[in-house]
C-alpha positions in Angstrom: 28.2 53.5 -69.8 27.5 54.1 -66.3 27.0 57.8 -66.9 24.5 57.1 -69.7 22.4 54.8 -67.5 22.3 57.7 -64.9 21.1 60.1 -67.6 18.1 57.9 -68.2 17.0 58.4 -64.6 14.0 60.8 -64.3 12.6 63.0 -61.5 14.4 64.0 -58.2 16.8 61.1 -58.2 18.5 62.6 -61.4 18.8 66.0 -59.7 20.4 64.5 -56.8 22.9 62.4 -58.7 23.8 65.1 -61.1 23.5 68.2 -59.1 26.2 67.5 -56.5 26.3 67.8 -52.7 24.3 71.1 -52.7 21.2 69.7 -54.1 21.5 66.7 -51.8 21.6 69.0 -48.8 18.7 71.0 -50.2 16.7 67.8 -50.7 17.4 66.7 -47.2 16.7 70.1 -45.6 13.3 70.2 -47.3 12.1 67.0 -45.5 10.0 68.0 -42.4 11.7 67.1 -39.1 10.0 65.0 -36.5 8.0 67.3 -34.2 9.3 65.8 -31.0 12.1 67.9 -29.8 13.4 66.7 -26.5 13.9 69.2 -23.7 17.5 70.5 -23.5 17.4 70.2 -19.7 16.7 66.5 -19.6 19.2 64.6 -17.4 21.8 62.5 -19.3 20.6 59.7 -17.0 17.6 59.4 -14.8 19.5 57.2 -12.4 19.7 57.9 -8.6 23.2 59.0 -7.8 24.9 59.4 -4.3 24.1 62.8 -3.1 20.5 62.7 -4.4 17.7 62.6 -1.8 17.6 59.2 -0.2 14.0 59.0 0.7 13.0 55.6 2.1 15.9 53.8 0.6 18.3 51.7 2.7 21.5 50.3 1.5 23.6 47.3 2.1 26.9 46.1 0.7 26.7 42.4 -0.1 30.2 41.6 -1.2 32.2 42.1 2.0 35.4 42.8 0.1 34.9 39.7 -2.3 33.9 39.9 -5.9 30.4 38.9 -6.8 30.6 36.2 -9.4 28.0 36.4 -12.1 26.4 33.6 -14.2 27.7 34.8 -17.6 31.3 34.7 -16.2 32.0 38.3 -15.2 32.5 39.6 -11.7 31.6 42.8 -9.9 34.2 44.0 -7.2 31.5 45.6 -5.2 27.7 45.3 -5.1 25.4 47.6 -3.2 21.7 46.9 -2.9 19.1 49.6 -2.3 15.8 48.5 -0.7 12.8 49.7 1.1 10.9 48.2 3.9 7.5 48.6 5.4 6.1 47.2 8.7 8.0 45.4 11.4 9.8 42.1 11.3 8.5 39.8 14.1 10.6 38.1 16.6 11.0 34.8 14.6 11.3 36.6 11.3 8.3 34.7 9.9 6.2 37.5 8.5 8.5 38.8 5.7 7.1 39.2 2.2 9.5 40.0 -0.7 8.1 41.9 -3.7 10.1 41.8 -6.9 9.8 44.7 -9.3 9.5 44.7 -13.1 11.9 46.1 -15.8 11.5 49.8 -15.2 10.2 49.5 -11.7 12.2 50.1 -8.5 12.0 49.5 -4.8 9.2 52.1 -4.2 6.3 49.7 -4.3 4.2 51.8 -1.8 4.0 55.4 -0.9 3.8 58.8 -2.4 6.0 60.3 -5.0 8.6 62.9 -3.9 12.0 64.4 -4.8 13.6 61.1 -3.8 11.0 58.8 -5.4 9.9 60.1 -8.7 6.8 58.1 -9.0 4.0 56.9 -6.6 4.4 53.4 -5.3 3.7 51.1 -8.2 1.5 48.7 -6.2 0.4 51.4 -3.7 -3.2 50.2 -3.8 -2.1 46.7 -2.8 0.7 47.2 -0.3 0.2 49.3 2.9 -1.6 49.4 6.2 -4.9 47.6 6.0 -4.4 46.7 2.4 -4.1 43.2 0.8 -0.4 43.1 1.6 -1.0 44.5 5.1 2.1 46.3 6.4 0.5 46.3 9.9 0.8 42.5 9.8 3.7 41.8 7.4 7.3 43.0 7.0 7.4 43.9 3.3 10.7 44.3 1.4 11.3 45.5 -2.1 14.8 45.6 -3.5 16.0 47.6 -6.5 17.5 44.9 -8.7 21.2 44.4 -9.5 21.8 46.3 -12.7 19.1 48.8 -11.9 19.5 52.5 -11.5 17.7 53.5 -8.3 20.4 52.9 -5.8 21.6 49.3 -6.4 24.8 48.7 -8.3 24.3 49.1 -12.0 25.9 50.6 -15.1 25.5 54.2 -13.8 27.4 53.3 -10.6 31.0 54.2 -10.0 33.3 51.3 -10.7 35.6 51.2 -7.7 38.5 50.1 -9.9 38.4 53.1 -12.3 36.5 55.6 -10.2 34.2 56.3 -13.2 30.7 55.0 -14.1 30.8 51.5 -15.4 28.9 52.4 -18.5 29.5 49.7 -21.2 32.0 47.9 -19.0 29.1 46.8 -16.7 29.0 42.9 -17.2 26.1 41.0 -18.4 23.9 39.6 -15.7 20.9 37.1 -15.4 17.8 36.8 -13.4 19.6 34.3 -11.2 22.3 36.8 -10.4 19.6 39.4 -9.4 18.1 36.7 -7.1 21.4 35.7 -5.6 22.0 39.3 -4.7 18.5 39.5 -3.2 19.3 36.6 -1.1 22.2 38.4 0.4 19.9 41.2 1.4 17.6 38.5 3.1 20.6 37.3 5.0 21.5 40.8 6.1 17.9 41.3 7.4 18.0 38.0 9.3 15.3 36.4 7.1 16.0 32.7 6.5 12.5 31.9 5.2 10.1 34.3 3.4 6.4 34.1 4.2 5.9 34.7 0.5 7.5 36.2 -2.6 5.3 38.0 -5.2 6.0 39.9 -8.5 4.8 40.4 -12.1 6.5 40.4 -15.4 10.3 40.5 -14.8 9.4 40.5 -11.2 7.6 37.1 -11.8 10.8 35.8 -13.3 12.6 36.6 -10.2 9.8 34.9 -8.1 10.2 31.7 -10.1 14.0 31.6 -9.8 13.8 32.2 -6.0 11.6 29.1 -5.7 13.9 27.1 -7.9 17.2 28.3 -6.5 16.3 28.4 -2.7 13.3 26.0 -2.5 13.6 25.8 1.3 13.4 29.5 1.8 10.2 30.0 -0.2 6.9 28.3 1.0 4.6 30.6 -1.2 5.0 32.4 -4.4 2.8 34.4 -6.7 4.4 35.0 -10.2 1.9 36.8 -12.3 1.9 38.0 -16.0 5.2 36.2 -16.6 6.7 33.0 -18.0 8.9 30.0 -17.3 11.1 31.2 -20.1 11.3 34.1 -22.5 9.6 33.4 -25.8 10.9 34.1 -29.3 8.4 37.0 -29.7 9.4 38.5 -26.3 13.0 38.3 -27.4 12.2 40.0 -30.7 10.3 42.9 -29.1 13.2 43.4 -26.7 15.8 43.3 -29.5 14.2 46.0 -31.5 14.0 48.3 -28.4 17.6 47.7 -27.6 18.6 48.4 -31.2 16.7 51.7 -31.2 18.5 52.8 -28.0 21.9 51.7 -29.2 21.6 53.4 -32.6 21.1 56.8 -30.9 24.5 58.5 -31.5 24.2 60.1 -28.0 24.4 56.6 -26.4 28.2 56.8 -27.2 28.7 53.0 -26.8 27.3 53.4 -23.3 29.7 56.0 -22.1 27.6 59.1 -21.9 27.6 60.0 -18.3 30.0 63.0 -18.7 27.7 64.6 -21.4 26.0 67.9 -20.8 22.3 67.9 -19.8 20.1 67.4 -22.8 22.9 65.6 -24.7 22.2 62.0 -23.4 20.7 59.1 -25.3 17.1 60.5 -24.8 15.8 59.7 -28.3 17.0 56.1 -28.2 15.6 55.4 -24.7 12.3 57.2 -25.5 11.8 55.2 -28.7 12.7 51.9 -26.8 10.0 52.8 -24.2 7.6 53.8 -27.0 8.0 50.3 -28.5 7.5 48.7 -25.2 4.5 50.7 -24.4 2.8 49.4 -27.5 3.0 45.8 -26.3 2.4 46.7 -22.6 -1.1 47.9 -23.7 -3.7 46.3 -25.9 -5.6 47.1 -29.1 -8.7 47.5 -27.1 -7.2 50.0 -24.8 -5.6 52.1 -27.6 -8.8 52.0 -29.7 -11.0 53.0 -26.7 -8.6 55.8 -25.5 -7.4 57.2 -28.8 -9.1 55.7 -31.9 -8.1 57.8 -34.8 -8.2 61.2 -32.9 -5.7 63.8 -34.1 -3.7 66.2 -31.9 -4.9 68.9 -34.3 -8.3 68.0 -35.8 -7.6 70.4 -38.7 -4.3 68.8 -39.9 -3.9 65.3 -41.2 -1.9 64.9 -44.4 1.4 66.3 -43.4 4.2 63.7 -42.8 4.4 64.7 -39.1 0.7 65.7 -38.5 0.0 63.6 -35.5 -2.5 61.2 -34.1 -3.1 61.4 -30.3 -1.7 57.9 -29.8 1.6 59.2 -31.2 1.7 62.0 -28.7 1.0 59.4 -25.9 4.0 57.4 -26.9 6.2 60.4 -26.9 5.0 61.4 -23.5 5.7 57.9 -22.0 9.2 58.0 -23.7 10.3 61.2 -22.2 8.8 60.4 -18.8 11.0 57.3 -18.6 14.1 59.3 -19.6 13.7 61.4 -16.5 13.7 58.5 -14.2 15.7 55.6 -15.8 19.2 55.0 -17.2 19.7 53.8 -20.8 22.4 51.3 -19.9 20.3 49.8 -17.2 17.5 49.4 -19.7 19.9 47.4 -22.0 21.3 45.2 -19.2 18.0 44.3 -17.6 16.1 43.9 -20.9 18.8 41.4 -22.0 18.6 39.6 -18.7 14.9 39.0 -19.4 15.8 37.5 -22.7 18.0 35.0 -21.2 15.5 34.0 -18.6 14.8 30.2 -18.8 14.1 28.3 -15.6 15.3 25.1 -17.3 18.8 26.5 -18.2 21.3 24.0 -16.9 18.7 22.0 -15.0 17.5 19.5 -17.5 13.9 19.7 -18.9 11.4 22.3 -17.7 9.8 19.6 -15.8 13.1 18.9 -14.0 13.5 22.5 -13.2 10.0 22.9 -11.9 10.4 19.8 -9.8 12.8 21.8 -7.6 10.0 24.1 -6.5 8.4 23.2 -3.1 6.3 26.3 -2.8 2.6 26.7 -3.0 2.0 28.7 -6.2 -0.7 31.2 -7.4 -0.4 32.6 -10.8 -2.6 34.9 -12.9 -2.8 36.3 -16.5 -4.4 39.3 -18.1 -6.8 38.4 -20.9 -5.6 41.1 -23.2 -1.8 40.7 -22.5 0.0 40.3 -25.9 3.5 40.4 -24.4 3.0 37.5 -21.8 -0.2 35.8 -23.2 -2.3 33.7 -20.9 -1.0 30.4 -22.3 2.3 31.1 -20.6 0.8 31.3 -17.1 -1.4 28.3 -17.9 1.9 26.5 -18.6 3.2 27.4 -15.2 0.1 25.8 -13.6 0.2 22.7 -15.8 3.9 22.0 -15.3 3.8 22.5 -11.6 0.7 20.3 -11.2 2.3 17.7 -13.4 5.1 17.2 -10.9 2.7 17.0 -8.0 2.9 20.6 -6.9 0.1 23.0 -5.9 -0.7 25.9 -8.2 -3.9 28.0 -8.6 -4.6 30.0 -11.7 -7.0 32.8 -12.6 -7.4 34.8 -15.8 -8.1 38.4 -15.2 -10.5 40.1 -17.7 -8.9 43.5 -18.1 -8.6 45.7 -21.2 -5.1 47.2 -20.3 -2.9 44.4 -21.7 0.2 43.5 -19.9 0.0 46.6 -17.7 -3.1 45.1 -16.2 -0.9 43.5 -13.6 -0.2 46.9 -12.4 -3.6 48.5 -13.0 -6.1 45.7 -12.2 -5.1 46.1 -8.5 -8.4 44.6 -7.1 -8.1 41.4 -9.1 -4.3 41.1 -8.6 -4.9 41.7 -4.9 -7.3 38.7 -4.8 -4.5 36.5 -6.2 -2.2 37.6 -3.4 -4.8 37.4 -0.6 -5.6 33.8 -1.5 -2.0 33.0 -1.1 -0.7 34.9 1.9 
């Protein structure tokens, strides 16, 4: 009976069922392959490793032989923090500003790119001599986050217990763990009280946690393009990106560091980045820049004939592969999902009541990832408990990335605070 039902099937499906494995292979082989072929010389990981050029990085071990306990319950036997500084700390250590970086950022907030720093400072137009965050006046610190891959302890680091990279053995962390590690760096530098702490996106999450965890050390904060807690939609976007990465067979359950160049989880990380790049920008910016333009104006109807926006996503995917680590992406992305200022602190009002700092926040009008209502909520809750919080909405077409690109307007937010 089953066979007779199959015989009623018409078209290619019948050929595949009745024709055996050979026809299946022929059918699969006839499907055009995706045109994006990743370079065979791509590094397995874009992480910084000991022996690579140090550049402006400084390093400090914050564990002093004692394990670093993590909020989810794990521990790290050793934690190194990589950081950069600009300017000079004054005699009473009152001029220090901490800048917190976003998901795929690093400590290189200011300065040129080089063999040791693969990208130009991500807020170079804001931070530096004579700029809004004036390094002739302030001592500026930016720390590569715990779990990162540009010098601080993360999944690509050697586990001192095994002598091998942590890989999938790296424990889960939270934004609070990142902040506690940063506080150890502040102690090392002799900074009891920051003049201000600023940051956007995941950096803004750190800023908020600093103010809640160490209210007496933080008199001024500027969390921009961020939220008091991750929303369901933000978690959904993140989950799809992580799934794309983990489904890459070259991810190898997180243990890919011994693979040959070109054999790392490039496709998964690049696709995760492409997904993120969509919500980092806006419909307006994509339409203005790309519209329906084709890579080859004479081809359209083939399955893999390409629109220019597709090529743009591929470019940014491969660009990230060269400077980031897939496991760090997973760990930090998940830490963002668990961000909730009220966790373990009662209501959000209770949590915000801990903050003593003067606050300045801002949103980007076209931000679909951290929409303006989330920054409005920051202002409303802080003001509801008697705190001081200013808010501006920046009209910029670049979506969430506006916090990095609208430097004049973002700089105005910071200058009003510091």
